[in-house]
C-alpha positions in Angstrom: -4.8 16.9 32.7 -5.2 14.3 35.4 -8.8 13.8 34.7 -8.5 13.1 31.0 -4.8 12.4 30.5 -4.9 14.3 27.2 -1.9 16.2 25.7 -2.3 18.3 22.6 0.9 19.2 20.9 0.2 22.2 18.7 2.5 24.1 16.2 1.0 27.2 14.6 2.6 28.5 11.4 1.2 31.7 10.1 -2.6 31.4 9.6 -2.6 27.7 8.5 -5.7 26.1 9.8 -5.5 22.9 11.9 -8.0 20.0 12.1 -9.2 21.3 15.4 -9.9 24.7 13.8 -12.2 23.0 11.2 -13.9 21.0 13.9 -14.5 24.2 15.9 -16.1 25.8 12.8 -18.6 22.9 12.8 -17.1 20.6 10.2 -19.0 17.3 10.2 -17.5 14.0 9.5 -19.8 11.8 7.5 -19.2 8.0 7.6 -20.1 5.9 4.6 -19.7 2.1 5.1 -19.3 -0.4 2.2 -19.5 -4.1 3.1 -18.2 -7.0 0.9 -20.7 -9.8 0.5 -18.8 -11.9 -2.0 -18.2 -15.6 -1.3 -14.6 -15.2 -0.3 -15.8 -13.2 2.7 -18.6 -15.7 3.7 -16.9 -17.2 6.8 -16.2 -13.7 8.1 -19.9 -12.9 8.2 -20.8 -15.7 10.7 -23.1 -14.4 13.3 -22.6 -15.4 17.0 -24.9 -14.1 19.7 -22.1 -14.1 22.2 -19.4 -12.5 20.1 -19.3 -9.9 17.3 -17.7 -11.0 14.0 -15.0 -8.9 12.4 -17.4 -6.8 10.4 -19.5 -6.0 13.5 -16.4 -5.1 15.5 -15.0 -2.8 12.9 -18.3 -1.0 12.4 -18.8 -0.6 16.1 -15.2 0.6 16.9 -14.8 3.0 14.1 -18.5 4.2 14.0 -18.5 5.1 17.7 -15.5 7.4 17.2 -16.7 9.1 14.0 -20.3 9.5 15.4 -18.9 12.1 17.8 -18.2 14.4 14.9 -21.6 13.9 13.2 -24.6 15.7 14.7 -27.1 13.8 12.5 -26.0 10.4 13.7 -27.0 9.1 10.2 -24.8 6.6 8.4 -25.1 5.5 4.8 -24.3 1.8 4.4 -23.8 -0.1 1.2 -23.3 -3.7 0.2 -21.5 -5.1 -2.8 -20.8 -8.6 -4.2 -24.2 -10.2 -3.4 -27.0 -12.0 -5.2 -30.7 -12.3 -4.4 -31.2 -8.5 -4.0 -34.3 -6.5 -5.2 -34.2 -5.8 -9.0 -34.1 -2.0 -8.5 -30.6 -2.2 -7.0 -27.2 -2.9 -8.4 -25.7 -6.1 -6.9 -22.4 -4.3 -6.7 -23.9 -1.2 -4.9 -27.0 -1.5 -2.8 -28.2 0.0 0.5 -28.2 -2.7 3.1 -31.6 -1.6 4.4 -33.0 -2.0 0.8 -34.6 1.5 1.0 -34.3 4.5 -1.3 -32.9 6.4 1.7 -29.7 4.6 2.5 -29.2 6.4 5.8 -29.4 4.4 9.0 -29.7 6.1 12.4 -26.9 5.4 14.9 -24.3 2.7 14.8 -26.4 0.3 16.7 -29.0 0.7 14.0 -26.3 -0.1 11.4 -25.4 -3.3 13.1 -29.1 -4.4 13.2 -29.6 -3.7 9.5 -26.4 -5.6 8.7 -27.8 -8.7 10.4 -31.1 -8.4 8.6 -29.3 -8.0 5.3 -27.3 -11.2 5.9 -30.6 -13.1 6.1 -31.8 -11.8 2.8 -28.8 -11.9 0.4 -26.7 -14.7 -1.2 -22.9 -14.4 -1.5 -21.7 -14.1 -5.1 -18.4 -14.9 -6.8 -17.5 -11.4 -7.9 -16.3 -8.5 -5.9 -16.0 -4.9 -7.3 -15.3 -1.8 -5.3 -15.7 0.9 -8.0 -19.6 1.0 -8.2 -19.9 1.9 -4.5 -17.1 4.5 -4.8 -18.6 6.0 -7.9 -22.1 6.2 -6.4 -20.8 7.9 -3.2 -18.9 10.4 -5.3 -22.1 11.2 -7.2 -24.0 11.7 -4.0 -21.4 14.1 -2.6 -21.2 16.1 -5.8 -24.9 16.5 -6.1 -25.3 17.7 -2.5 -24.0 21.2 -3.5 -25.6 22.9 -0.5 -23.4 21.0 2.0 -20.5 20.1 -0.3 -17.7 21.5 1.9 -19.5 21.3 5.3 -19.1 17.5 5.4 -15.9 15.6 5.1 -16.7 12.0 4.0 -15.0 8.9 5.1 -15.6 5.7 3.2 -14.9 2.7 5.3 -14.6 -0.2 2.9 -14.7 -3.6 4.7 -13.5 -6.6 2.6 -11.5 -9.7 2.7 -9.0 -7.8 0.5 -9.2 -8.9 -3.1 -11.3 -7.3 -5.8 -11.9 -7.6 -9.6 -11.9 -4.1 -10.9 -8.4 -2.6 -10.3 -8.4 -0.3 -13.3 -11.8 1.1 -12.5 -11.1 1.7 -8.9 -7.9 3.7 -9.8 -10.0 6.0 -12.0 -12.4 6.6 -9.1 -9.7 7.2 -6.6 -8.3 10.0 -8.8 -11.7 11.6 -8.7 -12.0 11.1 -4.9 -8.8 13.1 -4.3 -10.5 16.2 -5.7 -13.5 16.1 -3.3 -13.9 16.2 0.6 -13.5 12.4 1.0 -11.0 9.7 2.2 -11.1 6.0 1.7 -10.0 3.5 4.3 -9.9 -0.2 3.2 -9.8 -2.6 6.1 -8.6 -6.1 5.1 -10.6 -8.3 7.5 -8.9 -11.6 6.5 -5.5 -12.7 7.6 -3.1 -11.7 4.8 -1.5 -15.2 5.0 -4.8 -16.7 4.1 -5.3 -14.4 1.1 -2.0 -14.8 -0.7 -1.1 -17.9 -2.7 0.8 -18.8 -5.8 4.3 -18.4 -7.1 6.6 -15.8 -5.6 10.1 -15.3 -7.2 12.7 -13.2 -5.4 16.1 -12.4 -7.0 18.9 -10.7 -5.1 20.8 -8.5 -7.5 23.9 -7.4 -5.6 26.8 -5.2 -6.6 29.8 -7.6 -6.0 32.7 -5.2 -6.4 35.3 -4.8 -3.7 33.3 -2.5 -1.3 30.4 -4.9 -1.0 31.9 -7.8 1.0 29.9 -7.1 4.1 26.6 -7.1 2.2 27.4 -10.3 0.3 28.1 -11.9 3.7 24.8 -10.6 5.0 23.0 -12.1 2.0 24.8 -15.4 2.4 24.2 -15.6 6.2 20.6 -14.5 6.2 19.2 -16.0 2.9 17.9 -19.2 4.7 16.5 -17.2 7.6 14.7 -14.9 5.2 13.3 -17.8 3.3 12.1 -19.5 6.5 10.4 -16.4 7.9 8.7 -15.6 4.6 7.4 -19.1 4.3 6.0 -18.8 7.9 4.3 -15.5 7.1 2.9 -16.6 3.7 2.2 -20.2 4.1 0.4 -20.6 0.7 3.2 -19.0 -1.4 5.6 -21.2 -3.3 8.8 -19.2 -3.0 11.9 -19.5 -5.2 15.1 -17.5 -4.8 17.8 -16.6 -7.2 20.8 -14.2 -7.5 22.6 -11.9 -9.9 26.0 -10.7 -8.8 27.4 -8.0 -11.1 30.8 -6.3 -11.1 32.3 -4.1 -13.8 33.4 -6.3 -16.8 33.2 -3.3 -19.1 36.0 -1.6 -17.3 37.8 -4.8 -16.0 37.2 -7.7 -18.5 38.3 -10.4 -15.9 35.6 -9.4 -13.5 32.6 -11.4 -14.8 29.0 -11.1 -13.7 27.5 -14.2 -12.1 24.0 -15.7 -11.9 22.2 -18.2 -9.8 18.8 -19.2 -11.4 15.6 -19.4 -9.3 15.5 -22.4 -7.0 13.6 -23.5 -4.0 16.8 -25.0 -2.5 18.0 -21.9 -0.5 20.9 -23.9 0.8 22.3 -24.1 -2.8 21.9 -20.3 -3.0 23.8 -19.8 0.2 26.6 -22.1 -1.1 26.7 -20.1 -4.3 27.0 -16.8 -2.6 29.8 -18.2 -0.4 31.9 -18.5 -3.6 31.1 -15.0 -5.0 34.2 -13.0 -4.3 33.8 -9.2 -3.9 36.5 -7.9 -6.3 37.6 -4.9 -8.4 35.4 -2.2 -9.6 37.6 -0.1 -11.8 36.0 3.4 -12.0 33.3 4.4 -9.5 30.4 3.5 -11.8 29.3 -0.2 -12.2 27.7 -2.5 -14.7 24.0 -2.1 -13.8 23.1 -2.8 -17.4 24.8 -6.2 -17.3 23.1 -7.0 -14.0 19.6 -6.1 -15.3 20.2 -8.0 -18.5 21.0 -11.2 -16.6 18.1 -10.7 -14.2 15.5 -9.9 -16.9 16.6 -12.2 -19.7 18.4 -15.1 -18.1 16.4 -15.8 -14.9 13.5 -18.2 -15.5 10.8 -16.1 -14.0 7.4 -17.8 -13.3 3.9 -16.2 -13.7 3.4 -15.1 -10.1 4.9 -12.2 -8.1 8.3 -11.3 -9.3 10.7 -9.1 -7.3 14.3 -8.0 -7.8 16.1 -6.8 -4.6 18.8 -4.6 -5.9 21.6 -3.9 -3.4 24.4 -1.5 -4.2 26.5 1.4 -3.1 27.5 2.9 -6.5 25.8 4.3 -9.6 25.4 2.8 -13.1 27.6 3.5 -16.1 26.1 6.1 -18.4 26.3 9.9 -18.3 22.5 10.1 -17.6 22.9 7.9 -14.5 25.9 9.0 -12.6 27.7 12.1 -11.3 30.7 10.0 -10.4 33.8 8.9 -12.2 32.7 6.9 -15.3 35.0 5.6 -18.0 32.0 4.5 -20.1 29.5 7.4 -20.3 27.9 6.0 -23.5 26.7 2.8 -21.8 23.5 4.5 -20.7 21.8 3.7 -24.1 21.5 0.1 -22.9 19.3 0.9 -20.0 15.9 2.1 -21.4 15.1 -1.1 -23.4 16.0 -3.2 -20.4 13.8 -1.2 -18.1 10.9 -1.4 -20.6 11.2 -5.1 -20.7 11.3 -5.4 -17.0 8.1 -3.4 -16.8 6.5 -5.6 -19.4 7.3 -8.7 -17.4 5.9 -6.9 -14.3 9.0 -7.5 -12.3 9.0 -5.3 -9.2 12.2 -3.7 -8.1 13.2 -2.7 -4.5 16.4 -0.7 -4.5 18.5 -0.8 -1.4 20.6 2.3 -1.7 23.6 1.8 0.6 24.7 5.0 2.3 23.0 6.9 -0.5 25.9 6.0 -2.8 23.6 5.3 -5.8 21.2 8.2 -5.5 21.5 9.4 -9.1 21.0 6.0 -10.7 18.2 4.9 -8.5 16.3 8.2 -9.0 16.8 8.1 -12.8 15.8 4.4 -13.0 12.6 5.1 -11.1 11.8 7.8 -13.6 12.2 5.3 -16.4 10.0 2.7 -14.7 7.3 5.3 -14.2 7.6 6.3 -17.9 7.0 2.7 -19.1 4.6 1.7 -16.3 1.5 3.0 -18.0 -0.9 1.4 -15.6 0.9 2.7 -12.6 1.4 -0.6 -10.9 4.0 0.7 -8.5 6.9 -1.4 -9.7 9.9 0.5 -8.4 10.8 1.5 -4.9 13.9 2.9 -3.3 14.9 2.3 0.3 17.9 3.9 2.1 20.2 1.3 3.6 22.5 2.6 6.3 25.4 0.5 7.6 24.8 -0.7 11.1 26.8 -2.7 13.7 24.3 -5.6 13.4 24.3 -5.6 9.6 23.2 -9.2 9.1 20.1 -8.8 11.2 19.3 -5.4 9.7 19.6 -6.8 6.2 17.2 -9.7 7.0 14.6 -7.4 8.7 14.7 -5.0 5.8 14.2 -7.6 3.1 11.3 -9.3 5.0 9.7 -5.9 5.6 9.9 -4.9 1.9 8.8 -8.3 0.5 5.8 -8.3 2.8 5.0 -4.8 1.6 5.1 -6.0 -2.0 2.7 -8.8 -1.2 0.3 -6.3 0.5 0.5 -3.9 -2.4 -0.2 -6.6 -4.9 -3.2 -7.6 -2.7 -4.8 -4.2 -2.4 -3.4 -2.3 -5.3 -2.0 0.5 -3.1 0.5 2.6 -5.1 2.6 5.6 -4.3 0.9 7.5 -7.1 -2.2 6.7 -9.1 -3.0 8.1 -12.5 -6.4 7.8 -14.2 -7.1 6.8 -17.8 -6.9 10.5 -19.0 -3.4 10.9 -17.4 -4.9 13.0 -14.6 -3.0 12.5 -11.4 -4.7 12.3 -8.0 -4.6 15.5 -6.1 -3.6 14.1 -2.6 -3.1 11.0 -0.6 -6.6 9.8 0.4 -6.4 6.0 0.5 -5.3 3.9 3.5 -5.1 0.2 3.9 -5.3 -1.3 7.4 -4.9 -5.1 8.0 -7.4 -6.0 10.7 -5.4 -8.9 12.0 -2.5 -6.7 13.1 -4.8 -4.9 15.6 -7.6 -7.4 16.2 -6.8 -7.8 19.9 -6.6 -4.1 20.6 -9.8 -2.2 19.5 -8.4 1.2 20.7 -5.2 0.7 18.6 -7.3 -0.4 15.6 -9.4 2.8 15.7 -6.3 4.9 16.1 -4.6 3.3 13.2 -7.7 3.5 11.0 -8.3 7.2 11.7 -4.7 8.4 12.2 -4.5 10.0 8.7 -7.9 11.6 8.7 -6.9 14.9 10.4 -4.0 15.6 7.9 -6.2 14.6 5.0 -8.9 16.9 6.1 -6.5 19.8 6.5 -4.9 19.2 3.2 -8.2 19.2 1.3 -9.5 22.4 2.9 -6.1 24.2 2.6 -5.8 23.2 -1.0 -9.3 24.7 -1.6 -8.3 27.8 0.5 -11.3 27.3 2.7 -10.6 28.8 6.2 -14.0 28.3 7.8 -16.6 25.6 7.1 -19.2 27.6 9.0 -18.5 30.8 10.9 -20.7 29.8 13.9 -20.8 26.8 16.0 -18.1 24.7 17.7 -17.8 21.1 18.8 -16.5 19.8 22.2 -15.4 16.3 23.0 -15.4 15.6 26.7 -14.4 11.9 26.8 -10.8 11.2 25.7 -11.3 7.5 25.9 -13.6 7.8 22.9 -11.7 10.4 20.9 -8.6 9.2 19.1 -7.8 12.1 16.9 
């Protein structure tokens, strides 16, 4: 313990195999590397004799770890998004050594071939991930003799953007059925990648119980705006608000709207005059709120987000288990949700003290029904009341808006469905922003590889494979290099 400072926390349930069990049975981890050579990545490929660039660092850090689980020390490395390559290869999927055998010996050999490749290719305009993924899937499926003896990790190194979203979703569905995981490392600072219009609308239940949350929105809207502008310097943000009550039950309690505006001080002033009043029965006028947000907010063409904050369900027998004087109001909801999906307005639901569980869950089902392309438009976040409510509110909004920007950038969804409606079998895609860990190589490797053990176990357990090989075992004797 003193020598290696290593603690293994193990829980054994029945005969379930662990990652360590599979490693002991001689499971090999096979690392495939895909490198983006499109023009938007050009500055990241600069070679300096005294310092590794981001591509070199990532290959070195991750490769050195995975190599301990690969007896052959062979690594298959692919490039995409380049011009001036030999005719026999696809510019969106070519071996960086330009040989029929794409395998390169040892990580140091990979780094040498990477530098040679840079001197031969030209950077192109287009970037597509799917040809590389498709090719690797084919290679894995054709190697029937060793199909389940190797677990494949595709390390995809890119600036972050790509041009074939629909195709890559189809391939990810296939990947989930084979012994493979995909790790996308975004090597560019997220702030440098995101630009354009970003519209955010607070849709807040403004009945009597919501006074503290209206105050938090009022007090923090300027701080939220400033922090987001500092994080995403190239985005043009506008903020708006929809404040709904229950005019169906109490006609004097009108819903209110503040249209999108880059003057956040005006929004703060508007919220200051929104009075939390009434409520009638327990259910509230979600339909009226969504109608204002979808049809009366002047949304622009960029990212569009509704932050829906509430502590009570919607009217409509389908959407609440609470007291509801208007159970037939539910018929208004589906066409509103369909239109929201058509406009690609993303919704983040802040479910205060779980008071709106039924409606949020039913609304999410509706979104998923209409969201044919599975763009991940609807998310629910529990919102627990805290002593420092204002600060908590600000941090949660910033966190979720940042997540939306990241998801838009990389296309990472909670659930992906291929063109034939086939769902993916398990979670096999991870996105890691390089900048967050660039000053800590050990933390970067841990973050990149942290999900691999559980993904390995899930795959082999799903296949009911107990032993990869009955003989053989693997020992790692240097904890500084092993992060699993």
